[in-house]
C-alpha positions as CSV (number, residue, x, y, z in Angstrom):
1,X,-11.9,-3.0,-19.1
2,X,-12.4,-5.8,-16.6
3,X,-12.0,-9.3,-17.9
4,X,-13.6,-11.7,-15.3
5,X,-12.2,-15.0,-14.0
6,X,-12.3,-17.4,-16.9
7,X,-13.3,-14.6,-19.3
8,X,-10.9,-15.8,-22.0
9,X,-12.3,-19.4,-21.9
10,X,-12.6,-20.8,-25.5
11,X,-10.9,-17.8,-27.1
12,X,-7.3,-18.9,-27.2
13,X,-7.2,-19.0,-31.0
14,X,-9.2,-15.9,-31.6
15,X,-7.1,-13.5,-33.6
16,X,-10.0,-11.0,-33.6
17,X,-10.2,-10.8,-29.8
18,X,-6.4,-10.5,-29.6
19,X,-6.4,-7.6,-32.2
20,X,-9.3,-5.9,-30.4
21,X,-7.5,-6.0,-27.1
22,X,-4.3,-4.8,-28.7
23,X,-6.2,-1.8,-30.3
24,X,-8.0,-1.0,-27.0
25,X,-4.7,-0.8,-25.1
26,X,-2.9,1.1,-27.9
27,X,-5.7,3.7,-27.7
28,X,-5.1,4.3,-24.0
29,X,-7.4,1.6,-22.5
30,X,-6.5,-0.3,-19.4
31,X,-7.1,-4.0,-18.9
32,X,-7.7,-5.6,-15.6
33,X,-7.7,-9.3,-16.1
34,X,-8.6,-11.8,-13.4
35,X,-7.3,-15.3,-13.3
36,X,-7.9,-17.6,-16.2
37,X,-8.4,-21.3,-16.5
38,X,-5.2,-22.2,-18.3
39,X,-1.8,-20.5,-18.7
40,X,-2.2,-20.3,-22.5
41,X,-5.2,-18.0,-22.0
42,X,-2.8,-15.2,-21.3
43,X,-1.6,-15.3,-24.9
44,X,-4.5,-13.1,-25.8
45,X,-3.0,-10.2,-23.8
46,X,-1.3,-7.4,-25.8
47,X,2.3,-6.9,-24.7
48,X,4.6,-3.9,-25.4
49,X,7.8,-4.0,-27.4
50,X,10.8,-3.6,-25.1
51,X,12.7,-0.3,-25.8
52,X,16.0,-2.0,-25.0
53,X,15.7,-5.2,-27.0
54,X,12.9,-4.5,-29.5
55,X,11.2,-7.8,-28.5
56,X,7.9,-8.6,-26.9
57,X,8.0,-10.5,-23.6
58,X,4.8,-12.5,-23.4
59,X,2.6,-13.0,-20.3
60,X,3.0,-16.6,-19.2
61,X,1.9,-18.5,-16.2
62,X,-0.5,-21.0,-14.7
63,X,-4.2,-20.9,-14.6
64,X,-6.6,-21.9,-11.9
65,X,-6.9,-25.4,-13.3
66,X,-3.1,-25.8,-13.2
67,X,-2.2,-24.5,-9.7
68,X,-3.1,-25.4,-6.2
69,X,-5.3,-22.9,-4.4
70,X,-4.0,-21.1,-1.4
71,X,-5.9,-18.8,1.0
72,X,-4.2,-17.9,4.3
73,X,-1.7,-15.0,4.0
74,X,-1.6,-15.8,0.3
75,X,-0.5,-12.4,-1.1
76,X,1.2,-9.2,-0.1
77,X,1.0,-5.7,-1.5
78,X,4.0,-5.0,-3.7
79,X,2.9,-1.6,-5.1
80,X,0.1,0.4,-3.6
81,X,-2.9,1.3,-5.8
82,X,-6.3,2.9,-4.7
83,X,-8.1,-0.3,-5.6
84,X,-6.2,-2.0,-2.8
85,X,-7.4,0.5,-0.2
86,X,-9.7,-2.1,1.5
87,X,-6.7,-4.0,2.8
88,X,-5.8,-3.0,6.3
89,X,-2.5,-4.9,6.3
90,X,0.3,-5.6,3.8
91,X,-0.7,-9.2,3.5
92,X,-4.1,-10.6,2.7
93,X,-6.1,-13.8,3.0
94,X,-7.6,-14.1,-0.5
95,X,-8.1,-17.1,-2.8
96,X,-5.2,-17.3,-5.2
97,X,-5.3,-19.8,-8.1
98,X,-2.6,-19.5,-10.7
99,X,0.4,-17.2,-11.1
100,X,2.6,-15.5,-13.7
101,X,6.0,-16.9,-14.5
102,X,6.8,-14.2,-17.1
103,X,5.5,-10.7,-17.8
104,X,6.6,-7.5,-19.7
105,X,9.5,-5.6,-18.0
106,X,7.5,-2.4,-17.6
107,X,4.6,-4.2,-15.8
108,X,3.4,-2.8,-12.5
109,X,2.9,-5.6,-10.0
110,X,0.3,-4.8,-7.3
111,X,0.1,-8.1,-5.5
112,X,2.7,-10.8,-5.1
113,X,2.1,-14.3,-4.0
114,X,3.5,-15.6,-0.7
115,X,5.0,-19.0,-1.3
116,X,5.8,-21.5,1.5
117,X,5.4,-18.8,4.1
118,X,7.9,-16.5,2.5
119,X,7.6,-13.5,0.2
120,X,8.2,-14.3,-3.5
């Protein structure tokens, strides 16, 4: 399921949407979620329980209204995936607004942000 940029707008308190997304993922669905307006919008995402600690590590970060946009050499490929096959180099010039500050331990990170000219 693709959730577009800003697709969670106005849904931060929706327990129904949160439960539907959780059921979708538990039944084998994959979510691809583009940037959201505010960091709290990520609270709707289902997160797995850690096998080591038994706790859930939430997705946290900053949305496009809370971060400064960057464009030139803004990201690099951390883990290759076929949906990144259009990139001809390991770094890309794409608009990046927002970033994650916390995510589940078993997450697969495809792109990472370049900060201050260095890989982050």
